[in-house]
Residue frames as qw, qx, qy, qz and C-alpha x, y, z in Angstrom:
[[0.279, 0.718, 0.380, 0.512, 144.53, -50.54, -153.82],
 [0.424, -0.648, -0.224, 0.591, 146.47, -47.83, -152.08],
 [0.349, 0.856, 0.171, 0.342, 146.93, -44.25, -153.15],
 [0.465, 0.266, -0.281, 0.796, 149.66, -41.69, -152.60],
 [0.337, -0.660, -0.603, 0.296, 148.70, -40.14, -149.26],
 [0.123, -0.841, -0.107, 0.516, 150.05, -36.63, -149.85],
 [0.496, 0.858, -0.049, -0.127, 151.25, -34.26, -152.56],
 [0.374, 0.693, -0.596, 0.158, 154.94, -34.81, -151.99],
 [0.938, -0.335, 0.055, -0.065, 156.18, -38.08, -150.65],
 [0.165, 0.780, -0.595, 0.103, 159.79, -38.63, -149.63],
 [0.057, 0.405, -0.898, 0.159, 161.75, -41.89, -149.34],
 [0.832, -0.017, 0.279, -0.479, 158.78, -44.25, -149.62],
 [0.345, -0.236, 0.884, 0.207, 159.83, -47.82, -150.21],
 [0.440, 0.190, -0.513, -0.712, 158.47, -48.87, -153.58],
 [0.310, -0.089, -0.945, -0.055, 157.46, -52.24, -152.25],
 [0.077, 0.257, 0.681, -0.682, 155.04, -50.63, -149.82],
 [0.459, 0.589, 0.361, -0.559, 152.59, -49.49, -152.45],
 [0.412, 0.240, 0.651, 0.591, 151.68, -49.49, -156.14],
 [0.138, 0.402, 0.055, -0.903, 150.74, -46.17, -157.63],
 [0.534, 0.529, 0.650, -0.112, 147.54, -46.26, -159.60],
 [0.320, 0.166, 0.497, 0.789, 147.55, -45.24, -163.23],
 [0.207, 0.356, 0.166, -0.896, 145.68, -42.10, -164.18],
 [0.343, 0.103, -0.606, -0.710, 144.17, -43.64, -167.28],
 [0.705, 0.023, 0.433, -0.561, 140.71, -44.98, -166.73],
 [0.843, 0.387, -0.240, -0.285, 141.01, -46.97, -169.93],
 [0.600, 0.361, -0.677, 0.227, 144.14, -48.57, -168.56],
 [0.751, -0.590, -0.253, -0.155, 142.85, -48.67, -164.98],
 [0.497, -0.798, 0.339, -0.011, 145.49, -49.49, -162.42],
 [0.877, 0.302, -0.233, 0.293, 149.03, -50.46, -163.19],
 [0.659, -0.539, -0.054, 0.522, 152.23, -50.12, -161.16],
 [0.310, 0.946, 0.041, 0.085, 153.30, -46.63, -162.15],
 [0.249, 0.782, -0.479, 0.312, 156.67, -46.33, -160.51],
 [0.900, -0.429, 0.018, 0.081, 158.93, -48.69, -158.65],
 [0.191, -0.819, 0.499, 0.207, 162.62, -48.51, -157.89],
 [0.497, 0.524, -0.651, -0.233, 165.15, -50.40, -159.99],
 [0.090, -0.238, 0.936, -0.243, 165.58, -53.14, -157.44],
 [0.560, 0.246, 0.609, -0.504, 161.86, -53.80, -157.26],
 [0.656, 0.558, -0.198, -0.468, 161.53, -53.71, -161.05],
 [0.343, 0.453, -0.818, -0.089, 164.26, -56.27, -161.45],
 [0.279, -0.070, 0.873, -0.393, 162.67, -58.36, -158.72],
 [0.636, 0.408, 0.450, -0.475, 159.31, -58.38, -160.51],
 [0.458, 0.049, 0.716, 0.525, 160.91, -58.69, -163.95],
 [0.342, 0.731, 0.229, -0.544, 159.38, -55.63, -165.66],
 [0.612, 0.163, 0.605, 0.482, 159.60, -56.75, -169.27],
 [0.299, 0.896, 0.323, 0.058, 158.13, -53.47, -170.53],
 [0.222, -0.875, 0.284, 0.324, 161.59, -51.94, -170.00],
 [0.633, -0.092, 0.624, 0.448, 163.13, -54.25, -172.61],
 [0.113, 0.443, -0.348, -0.819, 163.76, -52.55, -175.95],
 [0.091, -0.062, -0.890, -0.443, 162.27, -55.39, -177.96],
 [0.033, -0.556, -0.802, 0.216, 159.07, -55.39, -175.91],
 [0.047, 0.639, 0.173, -0.748, 158.78, -51.62, -176.20],
 [0.097, 0.246, -0.603, -0.753, 159.11, -51.81, -179.98],
 [0.108, -0.308, -0.920, -0.218, 156.31, -54.37, -180.10],
 [0.039, -0.641, -0.604, 0.472, 154.12, -52.24, -177.84],
 [0.061, 0.516, -0.140, -0.843, 154.72, -49.15, -179.99],
 [0.134, 0.051, -0.772, -0.619, 153.82, -51.07, -183.14],
 [0.100, -0.432, -0.896, 0.038, 150.71, -52.58, -181.53],
 [0.001, -0.673, -0.426, 0.604, 149.36, -49.30, -180.18],
 [0.062, 0.434, -0.337, -0.833, 150.24, -47.41, -183.39],
 [0.081, -0.121, -0.876, -0.461, 148.42, -50.01, -185.50],
 [0.064, -0.590, -0.779, 0.204, 145.30, -49.79, -183.35],
 [0.001, -0.644, -0.148, 0.751, 145.36, -45.98, -183.46],
 [0.045, 0.264, -0.573, -0.774, 145.84, -45.91, -187.25],
 [0.147, -0.263, -0.885, -0.356, 143.11, -48.40, -188.07],
 [0.098, -0.591, -0.691, 0.405, 140.81, -46.99, -185.40],
 [0.044, 0.568, 0.027, -0.821, 141.05, -43.40, -186.60],
 [0.136, 0.172, -0.658, -0.721, 140.76, -44.27, -190.32],
 [0.143, -0.300, -0.927, -0.172, 137.93, -46.77, -189.85],
 [0.070, -0.625, -0.642, 0.440, 135.80, -44.70, -187.51],
 [0.073, 0.500, -0.117, -0.855, 136.26, -41.49, -189.50],
 [0.128, 0.014, -0.786, -0.605, 135.15, -43.46, -192.58],
 [0.101, -0.487, -0.864, 0.079, 132.00, -44.64, -190.78],
 [0.009, -0.654, -0.341, 0.675, 131.14, -41.09, -189.72],
 [0.041, 0.374, -0.408, -0.832, 131.86, -39.75, -193.21],
 [0.097, -0.152, -0.853, -0.490, 129.68, -42.23, -195.15],
 [0.070, -0.621, -0.748, 0.226, 126.68, -41.67, -192.86],
 [0.008, -0.664, -0.093, 0.742, 127.14, -37.92, -193.32],
 [0.012, -0.293, 0.594, 0.750, 127.73, -38.23, -197.07],
 [0.230, -0.157, -0.832, -0.480, 124.91, -40.55, -198.08],
 [0.480, -0.203, 0.155, -0.840, 121.36, -39.65, -197.08],
 [0.812, -0.078, -0.464, -0.346, 120.17, -43.24, -197.48],
 [0.603, 0.014, -0.688, 0.403, 122.35, -44.24, -194.51],
 [0.093, -0.287, 0.369, -0.879, 120.86, -41.68, -192.17],
 [0.665, -0.415, -0.545, -0.298, 118.70, -44.03, -190.10],
 [0.578, -0.736, 0.155, -0.316, 118.29, -44.19, -186.33],
 [0.949, -0.219, 0.095, 0.204, 120.50, -47.27, -186.03],
 [0.693, 0.413, -0.009, 0.591, 123.23, -45.67, -188.12],
 [0.097, -0.842, 0.127, -0.516, 123.12, -42.47, -186.07],
 [0.747, -0.614, 0.225, -0.118, 123.83, -44.54, -182.98],
 [0.912, 0.104, 0.093, 0.387, 126.58, -46.42, -184.85],
 [0.347, 0.716, -0.099, 0.597, 128.11, -43.00, -185.56],
 [0.466, -0.790, 0.195, -0.347, 127.93, -42.29, -181.85],
 [0.935, -0.264, 0.166, 0.169, 129.85, -45.51, -181.24],
 [0.724, 0.439, 0.027, 0.531, 132.42, -44.41, -183.81],
 [0.006, -0.843, 0.151, -0.516, 132.85, -41.05, -182.06],
 [0.706, -0.649, 0.241, -0.150, 133.39, -42.72, -178.69],
 [0.931, 0.010, 0.152, 0.333, 135.94, -45.08, -180.28],
 [0.468, 0.687, -0.051, 0.553, 137.72, -42.07, -181.80],
 [0.353, -0.835, 0.222, -0.359, 137.93, -40.51, -178.34],
 [0.893, -0.369, 0.241, 0.089, 139.50, -43.74, -177.09],
 [0.819, 0.356, 0.098, 0.439, 141.96, -43.77, -179.99],
 [0.305, 0.715, -0.080, 0.624, 143.06, -40.17, -179.46],
 [0.323, -0.728, 0.260, -0.545, 142.71, -39.62, -175.69],
 [0.876, -0.400, 0.230, -0.139, 143.52, -43.05, -174.34],
 [0.958, 0.156, 0.045, 0.238, 145.95, -45.03, -176.44],
 [0.492, 0.657, -0.250, 0.514, 148.76, -42.47, -177.06],
 [0.287, -0.724, 0.366, -0.509, 148.85, -41.38, -173.41],
 [0.918, -0.306, 0.209, -0.139, 148.66, -44.94, -172.12],
 [0.879, 0.342, -0.108, 0.314, 151.54, -45.96, -174.39],
 [0.242, 0.701, -0.345, 0.576, 153.77, -43.12, -173.17],
 [0.586, -0.604, 0.304, -0.446, 152.80, -43.84, -169.58],
 [0.992, -0.091, 0.083, 0.003, 153.67, -47.52, -170.00],
 [0.755, 0.459, -0.180, 0.432, 157.03, -46.83, -171.63],
 [0.158, 0.636, -0.346, 0.671, 158.20, -44.13, -169.21],
 [0.544, -0.302, -0.718, 0.311, 156.56, -45.42, -166.01],
 [0.159, -0.425, -0.407, 0.793, 155.45, -41.97, -164.87],
 [0.253, 0.836, 0.475, -0.102, 152.99, -39.17, -165.69],
 [0.489, -0.052, 0.271, 0.827, 154.41, -36.84, -168.35],
 [0.115, 0.562, 0.562, 0.596, 151.48, -34.58, -169.24],
 [0.013, 0.276, -0.183, 0.944, 151.09, -32.04, -166.44],
 [0.167, 0.168, 0.689, -0.685, 148.39, -31.11, -163.95],
 [0.526, 0.261, -0.016, -0.809, 145.55, -30.09, -166.29],
 [0.636, 0.193, -0.646, -0.376, 145.55, -33.30, -168.34],
 [0.127, 0.078, -0.916, 0.373, 145.86, -35.28, -165.12],
 [0.332, 0.266, 0.591, -0.686, 142.34, -34.16, -164.24],
 [0.556, 0.416, -0.140, -0.706, 140.86, -34.04, -167.72],
 [0.381, 0.325, -0.800, -0.331, 142.02, -37.26, -169.40],
 [0.046, 0.049, 0.970, -0.233, 140.72, -39.88, -166.95],
 [0.420, 0.430, 0.481, -0.639, 137.22, -38.37, -167.06],
 [0.507, 0.515, -0.334, -0.606, 137.23, -38.13, -170.87],
 [0.248, 0.256, -0.921, -0.155, 138.42, -41.72, -171.18],
 [0.166, 0.191, 0.884, -0.394, 135.87, -43.06, -168.73],
 [0.466, 0.480, 0.201, -0.716, 133.15, -41.09, -170.45],
 [0.432, 0.417, -0.610, -0.517, 134.01, -42.64, -173.83],
 [0.119, 0.035, -0.991, 0.042, 133.72, -46.17, -172.44],
 [0.276, 0.370, 0.678, -0.572, 130.34, -45.36, -170.85],
 [0.465, 0.485, -0.145, -0.726, 129.10, -43.86, -174.13],
 [0.323, 0.260, -0.844, -0.342, 129.97, -47.07, -175.97],
 [0.044, -0.142, -0.966, 0.212, 128.20, -49.37, -173.53],
 [0.319, 0.455, 0.461, -0.692, 125.12, -47.16, -173.18],
 [0.436, 0.451, -0.369, -0.686, 124.87, -46.87, -176.97],
 [0.188, 0.078, -0.967, -0.150, 125.02, -50.67, -177.30],
 [0.124, 0.338, 0.819, -0.446, 122.04, -50.83, -174.95],
 [0.363, 0.514, 0.110, -0.769, 120.11, -48.16, -176.86],
 [0.371, 0.329, -0.670, -0.553, 120.61, -49.91, -180.20],
 [0.130, -0.062, -0.989, 0.033, 119.55, -53.27, -178.75],
 [0.171, 0.432, 0.680, -0.567, 116.46, -51.89, -177.02],
 [0.373, 0.480, -0.131, -0.783, 115.43, -49.87, -180.08],
 [0.385, 0.204, -0.788, -0.434, 115.58, -52.93, -182.31],
 [0.031, -0.194, -0.938, 0.285, 113.84, -54.99, -179.63],
 [0.302, 0.450, 0.379, -0.750, 111.03, -52.42, -179.65],
 [0.460, 0.452, -0.323, -0.692, 110.62, -52.45, -183.43],
 [0.403, 0.207, -0.849, -0.271, 111.04, -56.20, -184.07],
 [0.109, -0.140, -0.934, 0.310, 109.62, -57.96, -181.01],
 [0.180, 0.512, 0.585, -0.603, 106.70, -55.57, -180.44],
 [0.361, 0.497, 0.641, 0.461, 106.20, -54.75, -184.15],
 [0.029, -0.868, -0.216, 0.446, 106.36, -51.00, -183.54],
 [0.651, 0.456, 0.331, 0.508, 107.05, -49.61, -187.00],
 [0.003, -0.995, -0.044, -0.090, 107.33, -45.98, -185.86],
 [0.745, 0.230, -0.192, 0.596, 110.94, -45.00, -186.38],
 [0.434, -0.665, -0.199, 0.575, 112.82, -42.74, -184.02],
 [0.336, 0.928, 0.115, 0.116, 113.02, -39.22, -185.45],
 [0.607, 0.428, -0.234, 0.628, 116.32, -37.45, -186.05],
 [0.200, -0.694, 0.214, -0.658, 115.52, -34.97, -183.28],
 [0.858, -0.455, 0.080, -0.225, 114.83, -37.80, -180.85],
 [0.906, 0.138, -0.154, 0.370, 118.08, -39.53, -181.88],
 [0.306, 0.596, -0.254, 0.698, 119.99, -36.31, -181.24],
 [0.510, -0.647, 0.172, -0.540, 118.33, -35.92, -177.84],
 [0.968, -0.252, -0.013, -0.009, 119.15, -39.51, -176.87],
 [0.762, 0.321, -0.199, 0.526, 122.77, -39.11, -177.98],
 [0.013, 0.668, -0.260, 0.697, 123.16, -35.87, -175.99],
 [0.741, -0.535, 0.128, -0.386, 121.63, -37.57, -172.95],
 [0.967, 0.014, -0.153, 0.204, 124.04, -40.49, -173.41],
 [0.525, 0.440, -0.287, 0.670, 127.06, -38.20, -173.25],
 [0.302, -0.654, 0.200, -0.664, 125.63, -36.27, -170.29],
 [0.897, -0.391, 0.033, -0.203, 124.98, -39.43, -168.27],
 [0.889, 0.168, -0.189, 0.383, 128.40, -40.80, -169.22],
 [0.237, 0.604, -0.290, 0.703, 130.08, -37.58, -168.09],
 [0.583, -0.601, 0.173, -0.518, 128.25, -37.82, -164.76],
 [0.981, -0.192, -0.036, 0.012, 129.30, -41.44, -164.23],
 [0.783, 0.266, -0.164, 0.538, 132.93, -40.63, -165.07],
 [0.048, -0.880, 0.078, -0.466, 133.10, -37.38, -163.07],
 [0.740, -0.658, 0.135, 0.042, 134.57, -39.00, -159.91],
 [0.854, 0.109, 0.106, 0.497, 137.69, -39.75, -161.98],
 [0.311, 0.624, -0.013, 0.717, 138.27, -36.00, -162.27],
 [0.444, -0.793, -0.009, -0.417, 137.00, -35.00, -158.82],
 [0.796, -0.552, 0.246, 0.033, 138.94, -37.50, -156.75],
 [0.796, 0.477, -0.062, 0.367, 142.28, -36.92, -158.41],
 [0.476, -0.813, 0.169, 0.289, 145.72, -35.95, -157.16],
 [0.704, 0.614, -0.119, 0.337, 148.71, -34.65, -159.08],
 [0.427, -0.862, 0.270, 0.032, 152.11, -34.33, -157.45],
 [0.474, 0.614, -0.622, 0.104, 155.67, -35.54, -157.31],
 [0.931, -0.360, 0.024, -0.060, 157.10, -38.60, -155.66],
 [0.038, 0.759, -0.645, 0.079, 160.66, -38.97, -154.34],
 [0.958, 0.022, -0.278, -0.068, 161.68, -42.56, -154.92],
 [0.807, -0.260, -0.112, 0.519, 165.19, -41.97, -153.65],
 [0.229, -0.771, 0.066, 0.591, 167.55, -39.02, -153.14],
 [0.035, -0.464, 0.514, 0.721, 167.85, -37.31, -156.52],
 [0.042, -0.157, -0.885, -0.437, 165.14, -39.45, -158.15],
 [0.312, 0.370, 0.455, -0.748, 161.76, -37.72, -158.44],
 [0.059, 0.249, 0.801, 0.542, 158.86, -38.58, -160.71],
 [0.402, -0.024, 0.024, -0.915, 155.49, -37.00, -161.43],
 [0.027, 0.216, 0.974, -0.067, 152.41, -38.98, -160.43],
 [0.463, -0.094, -0.159, -0.867, 148.71, -38.70, -161.21],
 [0.170, -0.103, -0.967, 0.158, 146.57, -40.88, -158.96],
 [0.460, -0.603, -0.502, -0.416, 143.11, -41.33, -157.58],
 [0.142, 0.134, -0.596, 0.779, 142.64, -39.73, -154.16],
 [0.438, -0.549, -0.626, -0.339, 139.41, -40.74, -152.42],
 [0.249, -0.672, 0.203, -0.667, 138.22, -38.78, -149.36],
 [0.823, -0.449, 0.202, -0.283, 137.74, -41.83, -147.21],
 [0.630, -0.386, 0.653, 0.166, 139.64, -45.10, -147.18],
 [0.054, 0.334, -0.762, -0.553, 140.96, -46.91, -150.21],
 [0.284, 0.312, 0.903, -0.084, 137.80, -49.03, -150.03],
 [0.363, 0.692, 0.226, -0.582, 135.87, -46.08, -151.56],
 [0.238, 0.572, -0.574, -0.535, 137.92, -46.44, -154.73],
 [0.091, -0.048, 0.988, 0.112, 137.36, -50.19, -154.77],
 [0.346, 0.509, 0.687, -0.386, 133.59, -49.74, -154.41],
 [0.365, 0.713, -0.085, -0.593, 133.54, -47.23, -157.27],
 [0.104, 0.445, -0.791, -0.406, 135.68, -49.47, -159.47],
 [0.176, 0.151, 0.973, -0.016, 133.49, -52.53, -158.93],
 [0.370, 0.628, 0.465, -0.502, 130.35, -50.46, -159.47],
 [0.322, 0.676, -0.333, -0.573, 131.73, -49.18, -162.78],
 [0.055, -0.207, 0.945, 0.248, 132.63, -52.73, -163.76],
 [0.296, 0.412, 0.837, -0.206, 128.99, -53.68, -163.35],
 [0.335, 0.754, 0.203, -0.527, 127.72, -50.58, -165.15],
 [0.211, 0.673, -0.511, -0.492, 130.24, -50.78, -168.01],
 [0.196, 0.292, -0.907, -0.231, 130.32, -54.53, -168.51],
 [0.122, 0.158, 0.947, -0.251, 127.91, -56.63, -166.49],
 [0.377, 0.540, 0.461, -0.595, 124.71, -54.64, -167.00],
 [0.409, 0.554, -0.359, -0.630, 125.22, -53.94, -170.74],
 [0.146, 0.190, -0.946, -0.217, 125.90, -57.63, -171.41],
 [0.202, 0.307, 0.858, -0.359, 122.74, -58.60, -169.54],
 [0.407, 0.601, 0.203, -0.657, 120.58, -56.05, -171.37],
 [0.355, 0.510, -0.573, -0.534, 122.03, -56.89, -174.80],
 [0.013, 0.066, -0.996, -0.051, 121.75, -60.64, -174.22],
 [0.316, 0.428, 0.707, -0.466, 118.11, -60.30, -173.18],
 [0.421, 0.637, -0.002, -0.646, 117.22, -58.08, -176.14],
 [0.330, 0.491, -0.671, -0.447, 119.02, -60.01, -178.86],
 [0.133, 0.027, 0.988, -0.072, 117.89, -63.43, -177.65],
 [0.401, 0.538, 0.581, -0.460, 114.28, -62.23, -177.91],
 [0.377, 0.667, -0.256, -0.589, 114.95, -60.56, -181.28],
 [0.136, 0.354, -0.873, -0.305, 116.62, -63.64, -182.71],
 [0.258, 0.215, 0.917, -0.216, 113.84, -65.89, -181.42],
 [0.444, 0.636, 0.314, -0.547, 111.25, -63.65, -183.08],
 [0.338, 0.632, -0.479, -0.506, 113.15, -63.51, -186.40],
 [0.053, -0.208, 0.969, 0.124, 113.64, -67.25, -186.39],
 [0.335, 0.388, 0.812, -0.279, 109.91, -67.91, -185.98],
 [0.376, 0.709, 0.138, -0.580, 108.88, -65.20, -188.42],
 [0.333, -0.060, 0.738, 0.584, 108.66, -66.06, -192.11],
 [0.426, 0.609, 0.269, -0.612, 106.37, -63.74, -194.04],
 [0.653, 0.357, 0.578, 0.334, 105.54, -64.60, -197.67],
 [0.366, 0.868, 0.264, 0.209, 106.13, -62.31, -200.65],
 [0.360, 0.748, -0.155, 0.536, 108.10, -59.09, -200.63],
 [0.500, -0.803, 0.193, -0.262, 108.43, -58.93, -196.85],
 [0.957, -0.121, 0.006, 0.264, 111.01, -61.73, -197.08],
 [0.537, 0.547, -0.128, 0.630, 113.60, -59.24, -198.30],
 [0.250, -0.755, 0.195, -0.574, 112.97, -57.03, -195.30],
 [0.888, -0.440, 0.077, -0.109, 113.11, -60.03, -193.02],
 [0.881, 0.157, -0.068, 0.441, 116.47, -61.10, -194.45],
 [0.249, 0.678, -0.177, 0.668, 117.83, -57.56, -194.04],
 [0.549, -0.699, 0.163, -0.428, 116.74, -57.53, -190.41],
 [0.967, -0.224, 0.024, 0.123, 118.42, -60.88, -189.79],
 [0.711, 0.385, -0.110, 0.579, 121.67, -59.69, -191.39],
 [0.022, -0.732, 0.183, -0.656, 121.66, -56.40, -189.47],
 [0.753, -0.587, 0.117, -0.274, 120.90, -58.21, -186.21],
 [0.945, 0.005, -0.061, 0.322, 123.77, -60.65, -186.87],
 [0.456, 0.564, -0.167, 0.668, 126.11, -57.71, -187.41],
 [0.311, -0.721, 0.178, -0.593, 125.02, -55.92, -184.24],
 [0.909, -0.406, 0.045, -0.078, 125.24, -59.12, -182.15],
 [0.847, 0.211, -0.119, 0.473, 128.74, -59.74, -183.52],
 [0.159, 0.689, -0.202, 0.677, 129.79, -56.19, -182.54],
 [0.606, -0.646, 0.178, -0.428, 128.54, -56.75, -178.98],
 [0.980, -0.161, -0.004, 0.114, 130.21, -60.18, -178.75],
 [0.657, 0.431, -0.188, 0.589, 133.54, -58.76, -179.96],
 [0.148, -0.720, 0.231, -0.637, 133.26, -55.98, -177.38],
 [0.815, -0.501, 0.119, -0.266, 132.50, -58.50, -174.62],
 [0.961, 0.024, -0.051, 0.271, 135.32, -60.89, -175.57],
 [0.520, 0.538, -0.200, 0.633, 138.00, -58.23, -176.06],
 [0.212, -0.677, 0.258, -0.656, 137.19, -56.48, -172.77],
 [0.883, -0.387, -0.213, -0.157, 136.77, -59.65, -170.68],
 [0.785, 0.000, -0.333, 0.522, 140.48, -60.23, -169.79],
 [0.160, 0.451, -0.183, 0.859, 140.94, -56.55, -168.91],
 [0.558, -0.534, -0.005, -0.635, 137.92, -56.44, -166.61],
 [0.915, -0.247, -0.317, 0.040, 138.89, -59.78, -165.06],
 [0.637, 0.095, -0.343, 0.684, 142.36, -58.57, -164.07],
 [0.087, -0.480, 0.119, -0.865, 140.97, -55.26, -162.86],
 [0.753, -0.483, -0.165, -0.415, 138.48, -57.11, -160.67],
 [0.866, -0.112, -0.358, 0.331, 141.34, -59.24, -159.33],
 [0.339, 0.317, -0.283, 0.839, 143.25, -56.07, -158.39],
 [0.402, -0.516, 0.007, -0.757, 140.20, -54.66, -156.59],
 [0.881, -0.371, -0.228, -0.184, 139.73, -57.88, -154.63],
 [0.824, -0.435, 0.097, 0.350, 143.39, -58.52, -153.82],
 [0.231, 0.946, -0.217, -0.070, 145.98, -55.83, -154.60],
 [0.576, -0.521, 0.591, 0.218, 148.79, -58.34, -154.00],
 [0.795, 0.407, 0.407, 0.192, 148.38, -59.47, -157.62],
 [0.254, 0.955, -0.151, 0.001, 150.27, -56.29, -158.49],
 [0.340, -0.705, 0.617, 0.078, 153.40, -58.06, -157.22],
 [0.910, 0.201, 0.360, 0.040, 153.10, -60.88, -159.75],
 [0.459, -0.310, 0.524, 0.647, 156.06, -61.37, -162.05],
 [0.110, 0.075, 0.593, 0.794, 155.58, -59.38, -165.29],
 [0.148, 0.628, 0.690, -0.327, 152.20, -58.14, -164.10],
 [0.116, 0.669, -0.048, -0.733, 152.67, -54.82, -165.90],
 [0.084, 0.251, -0.748, -0.609, 153.33, -56.53, -169.23],
 [0.039, 0.336, 0.940, 0.042, 150.35, -58.86, -168.75],
 [0.122, 0.691, 0.470, -0.536, 148.11, -55.93, -167.89],
 [0.115, 0.563, -0.324, -0.752, 149.34, -54.01, -170.96],
 [0.019, 0.009, -0.901, -0.433, 148.62, -56.99, -173.23],
 [0.064, 0.544, 0.818, -0.177, 145.07, -57.23, -171.85],
 [0.104, 0.702, 0.157, -0.687, 144.67, -53.48, -172.43],
 [0.073, 0.347, -0.620, -0.700, 145.79, -53.85, -176.05],
 [0.013, 0.257, 0.946, 0.198, 143.27, -56.66, -176.56],
 [0.078, 0.672, 0.600, -0.426, 140.50, -54.48, -175.12],
 [0.084, 0.654, -0.119, -0.742, 141.45, -51.53, -177.31],
 [0.153, -0.009, 0.827, 0.541, 141.18, -53.73, -180.43],
 [0.185, 0.623, 0.752, -0.114, 137.42, -53.21, -180.16],
 [0.058, 0.750, 0.080, -0.654, 137.95, -49.57, -181.21],
 [0.175, 0.496, -0.545, -0.653, 138.95, -50.50, -184.76],
 [0.201, 0.083, 0.967, 0.136, 137.18, -53.84, -185.30],
 [0.378, 0.562, 0.562, -0.474, 133.68, -52.34, -185.62],
 [0.393, 0.658, -0.233, -0.599, 134.21, -50.60, -189.01],
 [0.085, 0.297, -0.906, -0.289, 135.65, -53.87, -190.35],
 [0.233, 0.279, 0.906, -0.216, 132.56, -55.74, -189.16],
 [0.409, 0.635, 0.248, -0.607, 130.25, -53.14, -190.75],
 [0.333, 0.585, -0.519, -0.526, 132.01, -53.48, -194.11],
 [0.034, 0.175, -0.977, -0.118, 132.08, -57.26, -193.90],
 [0.090, 0.316, 0.922, -0.203, 128.55, -57.96, -192.68],
 [0.261, 0.711, 0.431, -0.490, 126.44, -55.06, -194.00],
 [0.550, 0.452, 0.495, 0.498, 125.87, -54.40, -197.71],
 [0.050, 0.969, 0.216, 0.106, 125.00, -50.75, -197.16],
 [0.384, -0.839, 0.291, 0.252, 128.26, -49.93, -195.41],
 [0.690, -0.099, 0.552, 0.457, 130.27, -52.13, -197.77],
 [0.453, 0.662, 0.441, 0.403, 128.87, -50.34, -200.82],
 [0.093, -0.994, -0.046, -0.028, 129.38, -46.94, -199.16],
 [0.569, -0.625, 0.391, 0.365, 133.01, -47.73, -198.27],
 [0.644, 0.176, 0.557, 0.493, 133.68, -48.94, -201.80],
 [0.282, 0.856, 0.346, 0.259, 132.06, -45.85, -203.29],
 [0.251, -0.954, 0.118, 0.117, 134.07, -43.47, -201.15],
 [0.621, -0.437, 0.497, 0.420, 137.36, -45.29, -201.77],
 [0.586, 0.393, 0.543, 0.456, 136.78, -45.50, -205.53],
 [0.145, 0.946, 0.238, 0.164, 135.78, -41.85, -205.69],
 [0.384, -0.854, 0.240, 0.255, 138.81, -40.70, -203.74],
 [0.638, -0.177, 0.560, 0.499, 141.12, -42.69, -206.02],
 [0.453, 0.610, 0.508, 0.406, 139.43, -41.42, -209.19],
 [0.045, -0.992, -0.119, 0.005, 139.41, -37.87, -207.91],
 [0.480, -0.700, 0.368, 0.380, 143.11, -37.96, -207.09],
 [0.610, 0.068, 0.606, 0.505, 143.95, -39.54, -210.45],
 [0.335, 0.740, 0.469, 0.347, 141.83, -37.17, -212.52],
 [0.198, -0.956, -0.045, 0.210, 143.04, -34.13, -210.59],
 [0.447, -0.542, 0.482, 0.523, 146.46, -34.79, -212.08],
 [0.360, 0.020, 0.755, 0.547, 145.40, -35.74, -215.62],
 [0.123, 0.616, 0.694, 0.352, 142.08, -34.07, -216.50],
 [0.028, -0.419, -0.040, -0.907, 140.38, -30.70, -216.50],
 [0.200, -0.023, 0.599, -0.775, 138.09, -29.43, -213.75],
 [0.650, 0.028, -0.182, -0.738, 134.88, -30.34, -215.64],
 [0.741, -0.010, -0.657, -0.138, 135.23, -34.15, -215.50],
 [0.246, 0.076, -0.742, 0.618, 136.35, -33.87, -211.86],
 [0.392, -0.020, 0.306, -0.867, 133.12, -32.16, -210.91],
 [0.759, 0.038, -0.376, -0.530, 131.11, -34.76, -212.80],
 [0.577, 0.081, -0.789, 0.195, 132.93, -37.58, -210.99],
 [0.020, -0.061, 0.637, -0.768, 132.16, -36.03, -207.57],
 [0.611, 0.004, 0.013, -0.791, 128.45, -35.85, -208.46],
 [0.764, 0.072, -0.596, -0.238, 128.45, -39.53, -209.44],
 [0.422, 0.104, -0.778, 0.453, 130.18, -40.44, -206.19],
 [0.256, -0.116, 0.440, -0.853, 127.54, -38.73, -204.10],
 [0.761, -0.021, -0.257, -0.596, 124.97, -41.29, -205.31],
 [0.064, 0.196, -0.959, 0.195, 124.38, -44.46, -203.34],
 [0.705, -0.260, -0.378, -0.540, 121.47, -46.85, -203.21],
 [0.083, 0.188, -0.856, 0.474, 120.86, -48.37, -199.81],
 [0.556, -0.447, -0.619, -0.328, 118.17, -50.22, -197.95],
 [0.427, -0.672, 0.241, -0.555, 116.97, -49.40, -194.49],
 [0.447, 0.147, -0.836, 0.282, 118.47, -51.42, -191.67]]
């Protein structure tokens, strides 16, 4: 895990090092190598067919991620019955996924296709921190949701978190996440690299004050904070919640509430499992790089790393699909919004303003049960 030692480097043999990617969400990938080395490693990302597939894959994730997460945010804002503590935190997840869709995927795609940094000095320092912050927000929010439901279900604490408290927790989540991701902006270097006479590229790399081991320590620590610890906390909380719900069977009207809790818990567990499964290959290969950087010299490593990154980024658009599939409240809200938008567009072309206003009023109504 070596870094570019100075701002301008001349006639460095590409085989002597691998430049680290600036994108935290895409971690480390070989950023620039000479043609001979690329052909030696078989860099399939330079093939036109592979690039077309990568563009389609990233574009699909961005499209579905933006549309789905904006829809989640909109329905919680639109319908008062959805404004619960759990849903506020789900909105926070949607915001962090939107940040990933807009500040990670497009830049990572361009970086992968061109093999160098194309976005200038300012974004070199800003983007890695923003990307790392978004990942931390997601994992911390998963923990908050799990612990909040653990508190209410396992310990029978019926007091719900107030809106002000939710806002405070969300602000604190972003503040802590920014702090954890700040080294990605502080220990950063932007410069140019001379691969050969007449061939110069721009690079954006990590630059740690000590040895390269400092970067490895930080990377492994963030792996534990972003993946290991959240999985442990969520597993503990949801195992206890599920055990409690399985034993609990109240007679009468409370059965409806019990069933709703079971369904909501299933949905939340599924979201966490999808996050864990989609990010596992990415974190595994990143850990392998931190332990032994020689894996960077594997044949088609860059393509393999990119595929793992695409799999990880699928988690940014899967959540809204899971909400609509597994939760009646979100499903009804999505249907209501989609039907209203279609009716509004149709009537705006064929009817007067009076029925349009009446249709909008009808669409603002939604019955929902607390989750």
